ZAGUZA-935950 format. One line per field, with one value per residue (C-alpha): x, y, z. Coordinates in pm, whole numbers, plus 32768, in hexadecimal, padded with zeros to 4 digits. Layout:
BEGIN
u (X, ...) .
v (Y, ...) .
w (Z, ...) .
***
This chain:
BEGIN
u (8EFC, 8FBC, 8E85, 8DF3, 8C9F, 8B6B, 8AD0, 897C, 8858, 87EB, 8728, 85B9, 8609, 865E, 870A, 8653, 8756, 86A8, 85D4, 852B, 84DE, 844C, 835D, 830F, 82E1, 81EA, 811F, 8105, 80AB, 7F6D, 7F16, 7F23, 7E50, 7D4D, 7CF9, 7D2E, 7C2C, 7B55, 7B9C, 7C87, 7D9A, 7EF2, 7FA9, 80DA, 8154, 828E, 833F, 83AB, 8272, 825A, 824D, 8115, 805D, 8085, 8063, 7F26, 7E74, 7F1D, 7F58, 809F, 80E1, 8112, 8199, 8257, 82E7, 8302, 835E, 84B7, 84C7, 85A2, 85DB, 8654, 8731, 8609, 85A1, 8475, 840C, 83F2, 83C2, 83F2, 828D, 81F4, 80B5, 8005, 7EB5, 7F11, 7FDC, 7EB8, 7DAF, 7EBB, 7EBE, 7D68, 7D31, 7E52, 7D64, 7C15, 7B5F, 7BE9, 7BAC, 7A6D, 79CE, 79D0, 7B34, 7BDA, 7D41, 7E59, 7FD4, 8131, 8200, 82E1, 82C8, 83CD, 8368, 8438, 83E4, 8425, 846F, 839D, 830E, 821D, 82AD, 83F8, 8463, 8455, 8342, 827E, 80E9, 7FCC, 7EF7, 7D7E, 7CA2, 7B57, 7AF6, 799E, 78AC, 77EE, 7730, 77BA, 77C1, 793F, 7984, 78EA, 79B0, 7B02, 7ABA, 7A64, 7B93, 7C51, 7B9B, 7BD0, 7D43, 7D94, 7C93, 7D7E, 7E94, 7DE1, 7D63, 7C0C, 7B24, 7BEE, 7D1F, 7CCB, 7BA8, 7B3D, 7AEE, 79E6, 7973, 78FA, 798E, 7853, 77AF, 78C7, 789E, 7724, 7743, 784D, 7781, 7663, 7700, 77F6, 7725, 773D, 787B, 795D, 7A82, 7A28, 7B8E, 7C48, 7B74, 7BB5, 7D32, 7D11, 7C30, 7D16, 7E26, 7D3B, 7DD6, 7F3B, 7F3C, 7F02, 7D87, 7DE7, 7E7D, 7D85, 7C56, 7D61, 7D65, 7BE5, 7BC3, 7C9E, 7BAF, 7A91, 79EC, 795F, 797B, 781C, 7852, 798C, 78B8, 77CA, 78CF, 7975, 77FE, 77FF, 794B, 7890, 7747, 76CC, 76B4, 7536, 7538, 7640, 7589, 7455, 7504, 74F1, 73F3, 73F6, 7562, 75C9, 76F6, 761C, 7546, 7685, 76EF, 759E, 75A4, 7702, 76EF, 758E, 7661, 7756, 767B, 75DB, 7718, 7755, 78A6, 7821, 78EC, 7A01, 799F, 794A, 78B9, 79CF, 7978, 7AEF, 7B78, 7B79, 7CBF, 7DD4, 7DE6, 7D25, 7C91, 7BA8, 7A49, 794C, 7986, 7AC6, 7B60, 7C8F, 7CFA, 7D77, 7E21, 7DA6, 7ED8, 7F4A, 80B8, 8048, 7EF6, 7EF8, 7E4C, 7F1B, 7E83, 7D68, 7CC8, 7B6F, 7ABE, 7B3F, 7A6F, 7B2A, 7C61, 7C5C, 7BC0, 7D15, 7D85, 7C70, 7B78, 7A01, 7A8D, 7978, 7A23, 79F9, 7AF3, 7B3F, 7C55, 7D4F, 7EC8, 7F64, 80F0, 819E, 824C, 8119, 8085, 81D2, 81B7, 801D, 808F, 819D, 80C7, 7FC7, 80C1, 8016, 817E, 81AE, 8304, 832F, 8298, 8251, 828E, 8312, 8422, 858A, 86B6, 882E, 88E8, 8A34, 8B7A, 8C96, 8DE0, 8D93, 8C63, 8C83, 8C0E, 8B35, 8A65, 8A0D, 898C, 88CB, 8825, 8802, 8776, 867D, 85F1, 85AF, 84FE, 841E, 83D3, 8487, 855B, 86C9, 882C, 895B, 8A6D, 8B6E, 8CE5, 8D5F, 8D65, 8D4A, 8BF3, 8BA2, 8BF8, 8ACD, 89F4, 8A0F, 89E0, 8896, 8807, 8860, 87CA, 867F, 8691, 85B8, 867A, 87D6, 882C, 896B, 8A07, 8B4E, 8C27, 8B84, 8A1E, 8A74, 8B06, 89C4, 88D8, 882E, 883B, 880F, 86EA, 8716, 85BF, 8668, 8565, 84DC, 863B, 8612, 86D6, 863E, 86F6, 8642, 86A4, 8778, 866C, 853A, 85C6, 84AC, 8398, 8435, 83B0, 825A) .
v (7B8D, 7BA5, 7BFC, 7D35, 7D47, 7D70, 7EE4, 7E58, 7E0E, 7CAB, 7C17, 7C94, 7DCF, 7F4E, 8043, 81AB, 82C0, 844B, 8436, 82EB, 832E, 8484, 8394, 82B0, 83C4, 8480, 836B, 82DB, 844B, 8446, 8312, 838C, 84BA, 840F, 8301, 8411, 84B9, 838A, 8378, 8262, 8249, 81DA, 80B2, 8002, 7EB1, 7DC5, 7D4D, 7C0D, 7B0E, 79AE, 78BB, 7804, 7966, 7929, 77AB, 77CF, 78BA, 78F8, 77A3, 76D2, 7765, 78C4, 783B, 76FE, 7792, 78FC, 796E, 79B5, 7901, 7872, 7809, 7925, 78FD, 789A, 778D, 782F, 7828, 7981, 7A0A, 7B85, 7BDD, 7B77, 7C1B, 7CFF, 7C8E, 7B6E, 7C73, 7D59, 7C51, 7BF5, 7D7A, 7D69, 7C57, 7CC9, 7E1B, 7D8C, 7E05, 7F70, 7F84, 805E, 7FD5, 7FB7, 800D, 80C4, 8094, 809A, 8069, 8080, 7F4B, 7EB6, 7D3B, 7C1C, 7AED, 79EA, 79D2, 7A10, 7B58, 7BE7, 7D26, 7DBC, 7C8D, 7CDD, 7C08, 7D44, 7E47, 7F23, 7F21, 7FEA, 7F21, 7F87, 7F00, 7F05, 7E3E, 7E21, 7E43, 7D0C, 7D9C, 7DE9, 7F46, 7F15, 7E70, 7F84, 8078, 7FEB, 7FB5, 8131, 8161, 80B8, 816E, 82D1, 8279, 822D, 8351, 842B, 8400, 8468, 830F, 82C6, 819A, 8171, 8128, 8007, 7F2F, 7EA7, 7D17, 7CAD, 7B5D, 7ABC, 7992, 7942, 7954, 789A, 775F, 7745, 7758, 762E, 7572, 759D, 7567, 743F, 73AC, 73A9, 72B9, 73BD, 7440, 75D3, 761D, 7551, 75D8, 7727, 770B, 7688, 77A1, 78AC, 784E, 7832, 7957, 78FA, 7783, 76CB, 767C, 74FC, 752C, 75D1, 74BF, 73CC, 7430, 746C, 7311, 729A, 72F8, 725F, 7343, 72CF, 7391, 740E, 747C, 7536, 75D9, 7646, 76F1, 779A, 7811, 78E7, 799E, 7A79, 7AAB, 7C00, 7BF6, 7BF6, 7AB3, 7A1C, 7A6A, 79DD, 787E, 7858, 7962, 78E7, 78FA, 7A08, 7A66, 7ABD, 7B8C, 7C4A, 7C66, 7D0C, 7DEF, 7E65, 7E7E, 7F56, 8062, 8054, 80C8, 81C7, 8281, 8241, 81BA, 8066, 80DE, 8066, 7F20, 7DDB, 7C88, 7B79, 7A1C, 799F, 7A8B, 79CA, 7A33, 7926, 797A, 787B, 7968, 7A19, 79D9, 7ACE, 7BDE, 7BD6, 7CB2, 7CF4, 7E42, 7E0A, 7F1D, 7F40, 7FA1, 7EAE, 7E9F, 7E8D, 7DC8, 7CF6, 7CF7, 7E15, 7DD7, 7D4E, 7CD2, 7C76, 7C1A, 7B45, 7AFC, 79E2, 7A79, 7B12, 79D8, 7922, 7A00, 7A46, 790B, 795C, 7AA8, 7B21, 7C63, 7C74, 7CCD, 7D53, 7E1E, 7E0B, 7E26, 7EF3, 7ECD, 7FDF, 7F4A, 7F02, 8066, 8101, 802E, 808B, 81F3, 81F0, 8159, 8230, 835B, 83D6, 841D, 8593, 8627, 86AD, 868C, 8787, 88E1, 8974, 8A4F, 89DB, 8AD7, 8AAA, 8BDE, 8BF2, 8C45, 8D51, 8D7E, 8EF7, 8EB2, 8E0D, 8C7F, 8CD4, 8DE1, 8CB7, 8C00, 8CCE, 8D1B, 8BC1, 8B8A, 8CCF, 8C0C, 8ABC, 8B6F, 8C13, 8AB4, 8AEF, 89A7, 8A21, 89A1, 8A5B, 8A07, 8922, 8954, 8A84, 8A7C, 8B63, 8C18, 8B54, 8A27, 8A5B, 8AF6, 8987, 88C7, 8985, 8921, 87B6, 87A9, 8843, 896F, 8A7B, 8BB4, 8C25, 8D31, 8E08, 8E97, 8F08, 903D, 9134, 90DD, 90AB, 9206, 928E, 91CC, 90FB, 8FB8, 8F34, 8E27, 8D6F, 8CAF, 8BAA, 8B3A, 8C8A, 8CD4, 8E36, 8ED7, 8FE8, 9098, 90A1, 9139, 9045, 905E, 901F, 8EE1, 8DFA, 8F1C, 8EE8, 8D6A, 8DA4) .
w (816A, 8033, 7F3F, 7F3E, 7FA8, 7ED6, 7EA1, 7E31, 7F36, 7FAC, 7E8B, 7E6E, 7F55, 7EFC, 7F5C, 7F69, 7F32, 7F76, 7E0E, 7E60, 7FAB, 7F46, 7E4F, 7F55, 8067, 7F5D, 7F0E, 8096, 80D4, 7FC8, 8078, 81E8, 8195, 80DA, 81FE, 830B, 825A, 827E, 83FE, 83F4, 84F6, 84B3, 857B, 8553, 85EA, 8629, 84DB, 85BE, 8601, 867E, 852A, 85CD, 85A4, 842A, 8415, 84C7, 83E1, 82A7, 8223, 81CF, 80B1, 812A, 82C4, 8244, 80D6, 80CC, 822D, 828E, 83D1, 84D6, 8640, 872E, 884C, 8918, 8863, 87CD, 865A, 85C6, 848D, 83F3, 83A6, 824D, 8276, 8372, 83BF, 84AF, 8556, 8573, 85CD, 86F0, 8757, 8765, 8822, 8935, 8988, 8922, 8A67, 8A53, 88E8, 885D, 873F, 8612, 85D1, 848F, 847F, 837D, 8375, 8282, 82F5, 823D, 8200, 819C, 80DC, 801E, 7ECC, 7D4D, 7D13, 7BD1, 7B71, 7C6B, 7D6D, 7E59, 7F8E, 805A, 8012, 80E4, 80E7, 814D, 8211, 8253, 834E, 83E5, 854B, 85F3, 84C0, 8472, 8327, 81DD, 821C, 828F, 8152, 8094, 8164, 80F2, 7F92, 7F90, 8048, 7F25, 7E3D, 7EC5, 7EEF, 7D82, 7D27, 7DF5, 7D1A, 7BE9, 7B7A, 7ACA, 7A9D, 7943, 7A17, 7B16, 7B57, 7C95, 7C72, 7D91, 7E23, 7F59, 7FF2, 8091, 7F41, 7E8E, 7F85, 7F54, 7DEA, 7DDE, 7ECC, 7DDA, 7CB8, 7D16, 7E47, 7FC7, 7FBB, 7F04, 7F88, 7F59, 7FF1, 7F14, 7DE0, 7E60, 7E43, 7CD6, 7C47, 7CF5, 7C38, 7AE9, 7A35, 7AA2, 7A11, 78AC, 7864, 787F, 799E, 7A4D, 79D7, 7A46, 7BAD, 7B94, 7B16, 7C0D, 7D2D, 7C93, 7BC9, 7A44, 7938, 794D, 7AA4, 7A23, 7926, 7A0B, 7AF7, 79A6, 794A, 7A8F, 7A58, 792D, 7A1F, 7AAD, 7C30, 7BF4, 7B03, 7BFC, 7D33, 7C94, 7C83, 7E29, 7E72, 8005, 8018, 8122, 804B, 7F33, 800A, 807F, 7F06, 7E96, 7F9E, 7F62, 7DF8, 7E29, 7F1C, 7E15, 7D0D, 7DE7, 7E21, 7CC1, 7CD8, 7C53, 7B03, 7BB0, 7C32, 7BA1, 7C1F, 7BE4, 7C54, 7C25, 7D43, 7E79, 7EED, 7F56, 80B5, 81CA, 8298, 81A3, 81F1, 8175, 804F, 7F81, 7E7B, 7DBF, 7D02, 7BA4, 7AE0, 7965, 78C5, 77CF, 7814, 799D, 7998, 7ABD, 7C2A, 7CF9, 7E4B, 7EF5, 804A, 80CB, 8221, 8324, 8454, 84FC, 852C, 868F, 871D, 86E5, 881C, 88D9, 8926, 88A8, 882B, 873F, 867E, 850B, 841D, 82CA, 8219, 80F9, 80AA, 7FA6, 7F46, 7F1E, 7DCA, 7D09, 7D6E, 7CC7, 7BB0, 7B88, 7BA8, 7AA0, 799C, 799E, 79AF, 7B0F, 7B9D, 7BB5, 7B2E, 7C7E, 7DD3, 7EF2, 7E5B, 7F8A, 7FA2, 7FCF, 7FFF, 7FEB, 80A7, 7FE0, 80AA, 805A, 8112, 8157, 824C, 83B1, 83B6, 84CE, 840B, 8315, 8422, 84E4, 8385, 832C, 8468, 8467, 8311, 83D2, 84F9, 83F9, 8373, 8226, 81B4, 81C8, 8181, 81C9, 80C7, 8183, 8115, 8053, 7ECF, 7DC5, 7DAF, 7C62, 7CEE, 7E0D, 7CFD, 7C26, 7DA5, 7DC6, 7C83, 7CA9, 7E00, 7D63, 7E42, 7DD6, 7E50, 7EA9, 7F8D, 7F48, 8071, 8019, 80AA, 800F, 8059, 81CC, 81D8, 814C, 820E, 80EB, 8055, 7EF7, 7E9F, 7D75, 7CF7, 7C37, 7B8B, 7B04, 7AE4, 7B97, 7C82, 7DA3, 7ECA, 8019, 8171, 823E, 836A, 828B, 81F7, 82A7, 8205, 80B3, 8080, 80F9) .
***
């Protein structure tokens, strides 16, 4: 090969250097603590799945056009996972007789989708997935929405920064049937409405007209977009979905988090498997005003694997790229993460190497993050290295200190130095 290989990652993917990993581990840590505090349990699944899994339930757009898929050496059509919901449904179905329901699970898998890259959308991304299985009522929908709100609030976000827009697919279908007539294709209409904010008005009207809707019917649908949940549900008071929406919003009000939420008839979610409550969380920052993540109820997925299985599900997925954009837009990323101590042990020629090794291991045994400087350079270079690698302290043990049985501790932030007995070094960081 005559040409040099590129140093750039594959289009739509990222390299994570230590600084980027610190950021990602920080916000994953915040999320994990919040979910575990709400009694969710972590799981994971394989990166490769049968392509049929996505073709059956995610829809042709995702399975046929956005997956990285291939035929393996055994002649099986497989795909690199573009989403996690079908996988977790398969996992629940595999051990359905051993499970104690309801289940509250979460995961942080990485996904791949072959699609155009843009702000907030890459081809490889990590996604938080939160799911509840085995609760048929709106209570699980509420629990997932509360989890989403609590996660964002854990980063310091308030109701001015984001809005949870909520609808219900059962209610949506009933309203469409009432407005357009029983013969209307609610699924096709939902696809057009789902794209409403992403296409010009004339395209939206053209596509609805092609589905048989008159200007009067289009206007009637348009009027619902500005209604409150009580105004909208009055259109179909006997709808099961209307009852679910009213109960959900009543509890959001009781908990005092309704200021974060809004009914939005235009939220339908594009994937085919949603059956009830659907929601999307929008960033309210002018420079990033878009849906960050969303989810909803999917009551029929487990039955795809186990005949006559009746296990309901509800959940949401949040990508790391959109989360980082949100935190950046609202200045919610701290200047530094953790705040723990990080110690560099400097080296000098007049002290045996094994002395430094033992000192470093003592610090590590005491639970103190410690690194022994590798190689032998002038003290100034070692001090510079400590500063550039975000060390909080530098230990100086030269020949004189070693002979006196002491060690100098330099606090790099405060620019202070103190001397402590070498035998008591662990106590110096209490």
